[in-house]
Backbone as a ProteinNet text record, in pm:
[ID]
protein_1_A
[PRIMARY]
MNKTPILVSSILALLIGLGVGYWYGDTKGYNSALSNIKATQELAAKKASEEAAESVNPFKTVNPLEGVGSADPFAKAKKVLNPF
[TERTIARY]
-3452.8	-3325.4	-3199.1	-3141.8	-3054.7	-2927.5	-2846	-2699.7	-2581.6	-2623.1	-2507.3	-2469.2	-2502.3	-2445.3	-2354	-2412	-2316.4	-2208.1	-2206.5	-2112.3	-2022.2	-2067.6	-1941.9	-1846.6	-1970.4	-1951.9	-1813.1	-1867.1	-1756.5	-1624	-1646.9	-1500.2	-1423.2	-1500.9	-1391.9	-1356.4	-1411.2	-1400.7	-1240.3	-1264.1	-1194.9	-1047	-1052	-950	-872.2	-963.9	-888.8	-822.4	-897	-805.1	-681.9	-672.7	-529.8	-465.5	-510.5	-406.1	-334.3	-390	-381.4	-308.2	-357.9	-300.6	-125.3	-129.3	-32.2	130.6	29.5	115.3	138.5	80.5	138.3	220.4	216.9	289.9	454.7	451.4	560.4	626.1	561.2	605.5	676.1	609.4	635.4	760.9	698.2	773	912.6	851.8	1022.3	1134.6	1066.2	1166.4	1240.1	1148.5	1228.3	1297.9	1268.3	1381.5	1469.8	1486.6	1584.4	1704.1	1632.4	1711.1	1809.6	1765.6	1816.8	1906	1854.1	2011.9	2083.8	2068.2	2207	2262.6	2217.4	2280.9	2358.6	2289.7	2378.6	2481.8	2466.8	2578.8	2722.8	2625.2	2781.8	2873.3	2786.8	2848.5	2936.9	2858.3	2978.9	3068.9	3077.8	3221.2	3336.5	3239.9	3357.6	3423.8	3360.9	3400.3	3486.3	3479.2	3531.7	3700.8	3700.8	3791.1	3926	3836.5	3933.7	3997.5	3962.2	4005.3	4092.7	4069.3	4203.8	4269.4	4277.1	4416.9	4500.1	4377.5	4512.7	4582.8	4505.4	4593.4	4693.9	4694.2	4798.1	4900.2	4916.5	4995.1	5093.6	5228	5299.3	5397.3	5384.2	5460.3	5397.9	5249	5194.7	5222	5267.5	5299	5236.6	5266.5	5200.3	5329	5350.9	5460.2	5430.8	5506.1	5569.2	5544.7	5597.5	5626.4	5547.7	5407.9	5285.8	5203.8	5238.2	5165.8	5292.3	5414.1	5518.3	5569.2	5582.2	5583.8	5748.9	5868.9	5972	6037.8	6166.6	6264.4	6350.4	6383	6448.7	6387	6418	6359.3	6380.5	6508	6566.5	6581.5	6464.6	6444.9	6375	6309.6	6201.5	6334.2	6427.1	6522.3	6630.1	6687.6	6794	6720.3	6620.2	6574.8	6528.7	6528.9	6501.3	6614.6	6721.8	6853.5	6946.4	6982.6	7044.3	7001.3	7101	7070.6	7086.4	7198.7	7211.4	7129
-2070.8	-1982.6	-2026.3	-1951.7	-1967.6	-1931.5	-2036.3	-1995.4	-1957.4	-1959.1	-1972.2	-1882.7	-1716.9	-1596.9	-1575.3	-1642.7	-1626.6	-1669.1	-1765.4	-1879.1	-1823	-1761.6	-1714.8	-1567.3	-1503.5	-1376.1	-1380.4	-1486.1	-1485.9	-1568.3	-1689.5	-1716.7	-1617.8	-1506.1	-1418.4	-1335.5	-1295.1	-1220.6	-1280.2	-1440.4	-1502.4	-1477	-1498.5	-1490.9	-1396.3	-1237.6	-1114.6	-1087	-1130.8	-1082.7	-1140.8	-1299.2	-1382.9	-1320.4	-1270.4	-1193.5	-1059.3	-1034.5	-861.3	-885.7	-961.8	-988.3	-1092	-1171.7	-1194.9	-1076.4	-1017.2	-884	-807.7	-755.6	-675.3	-730.7	-858.3	-920.4	-974.8	-963.5	-973.2	-821.1	-744.7	-605.8	-556.1	-531.1	-517.5	-622.6	-731.7	-821.4	-898.7	-936.8	-983.6	-929.8	-854.8	-718.1	-653.5	-616.6	-518.5	-670.5	-725.6	-844.7	-858.4	-865.5	-958.9	-837.1	-702.8	-562.4	-601.4	-591.9	-553.1	-694.8	-808.6	-926.7	-874.8	-859.6	-744.6	-652.3	-575.3	-449.2	-522	-642.1	-680.4	-765.3	-824.1	-883	-795.5	-736.9	-638.2	-543.9	-531	-509.1	-567.2	-698.5	-793.9	-844.9	-805.2	-854.6	-731.9	-627.7	-509	-494.4	-539.1	-544.5	-645.3	-739.6	-917.2	-882.1	-812	-741.2	-684.1	-548.7	-492.9	-561.5	-616.2	-692.4	-794	-880.8	-974.5	-907.8	-761	-673.7	-626.4	-587.7	-587.6	-652.1	-790.5	-911.6	-936.9	-926	-993.4	-885.1	-741.2	-682.2	-692.9	-727.5	-745.2	-616.1	-532.1	-386.2	-302.2	-308.9	-244.9	-267.4	-165.6	-181.3	-96.3	-108.2	-31.9	61.5	180.8	212.2	211.6	165.1	120.8	262	365.2	485.1	594.7	565.3	646.1	676.8	805.9	890.1	914.9	895.8	912.4	1047.1	1162	1337.6	1336.6	1315.7	1331.3	1247.2	1238.9	1110.3	1168.4	1266.4	1387.7	1393.4	1303.4	1315.6	1422.9	1475.5	1587.8	1713.2	1715.7	1855.6	1965.2	1954.2	2034.5	2086.2	1995.2	2009.4	2152.1	2090.2	2195.4	2339.7	2321	2511.9	2567.5	2498.5	2581.4	2556.5	2466.6	2474.5	2586.6	2621.9	2666.8	2816.9	2886.3	3034.7	3067.2	3047	3112.9	3029
-4233.1	-4231.2	-4266.1	-4376.2	-4428.1	-4364.6	-4348	-4263	-4317.3	-4477.9	-4552.6	-4584.2	-4581	-4610.5	-4483.6	-4349.3	-4201.2	-4193.2	-4216.4	-4260.8	-4360.9	-4450.9	-4539	-4481.8	-4439.5	-4407.1	-4297.9	-4194.7	-4072	-4132.1	-4180.4	-4271.4	-4332	-4377.3	-4470.9	-4343.6	-4280.3	-4136.3	-4075.3	-4055.1	-4005.6	-4062.4	-4237.9	-4276.5	-4311.8	-4298.3	-4324	-4202.2	-4100.1	-3956	-3911.5	-3966.6	-3969.7	-4065.9	-4183	-4276.9	-4206.5	-4128.4	-4107	-3950.3	-3890.7	-3768.1	-3801	-3921.6	-3948	-4046.6	-4116.3	-4144.7	-4031.3	-3946.9	-3834.5	-3757.4	-3729.4	-3649.7	-3713.6	-3826.9	-3907.3	-3935.5	-3937.5	-3935.7	-3784.8	-3702.4	-3580.8	-3509.6	-3495.2	-3395.7	-3462.2	-3562.7	-3627.2	-3658.6	-3733.8	-3807.2	-3709.2	-3597.6	-3497.3	-3425	-3349.7	-3261.2	-3402.3	-3488.2	-3571.9	-3573.4	-3637.3	-3640.6	-3503.6	-3335.7	-3221.6	-3206.6	-3271.4	-3265.2	-3351.2	-3472.2	-3563.6	-3497.1	-3436.3	-3394.3	-3252.5	-3154.8	-3040	-3102.7	-3196.6	-3292.7	-3311.3	-3359.2	-3414.9	-3328.5	-3204	-3090.2	-3027.1	-3007.1	-2935.9	-3066.4	-3135.6	-3271.3	-3241.7	-3219.4	-3188.3	-3076.1	-3015.8	-2841.3	-2838.3	-2892.5	-2911	-2960.7	-3101.1	-3186.3	-3102.8	-3031.4	-2973.7	-2837.8	-2795.1	-2694.9	-2719.5	-2837.7	-2897	-2966	-3000.3	-3050.7	-2865.3	-2805.6	-2711.1	-2623.2	-2632.2	-2581.3	-2640.6	-2798.3	-2856.9	-2883.6	-2868.5	-2881.1	-2765	-2794.6	-2692.1	-2652.8	-2736	-2711.9	-2643.9	-2590.1	-2515.3	-2326.6	-2316.2	-2150	-2082.4	-1932	-1844.9	-1771.3	-1728.5	-1700.3	-1555	-1528.3	-1345.2	-1287.5	-1282.4	-1261.8	-1262.9	-1327.1	-1353.5	-1232.6	-1225.7	-1116.1	-971.7	-1010.1	-955.3	-961.4	-858.8	-888.3	-929.2	-923.1	-970.3	-953.6	-1057	-1003.9	-915.9	-878.5	-754.3	-606.7	-512.8	-417.7	-306.2	-343.2	-338	-352.6	-453.5	-525.5	-429.6	-386.4	-330.4	-162.3	-118.6	-21.3	-88	-222	-260.7	-278.5	-345.6	-364	-210.7	-123.2	35.5	109.3	41.2	168.9	60	-80.9	-151.6	-158.6	-75.8	-111.5	-262.6	-329.9	-437.7	-554.2
[MASK]
++++++++++++++++++++++++++++++++++++++++++++++++++++++++++++++++++++++++++++++++++++

């Protein structure tokens, strides 16, 4: 019995399977993960630059009177009590 053709065909099938598996894994796995990593790094860099710009700006202040209705506490009383 000649086992040479079976051995050659099985080695050839194994090599073709390895080649196709390597190509498929490279196109689907590595490139996809690489693009996700790049997108995450770009987003993190953008957020970090925005936070750094906000913390460095000394002129950005918070209004302590924000939310207060009016400066004159007697404005409503004047309208009610003044007949003119």
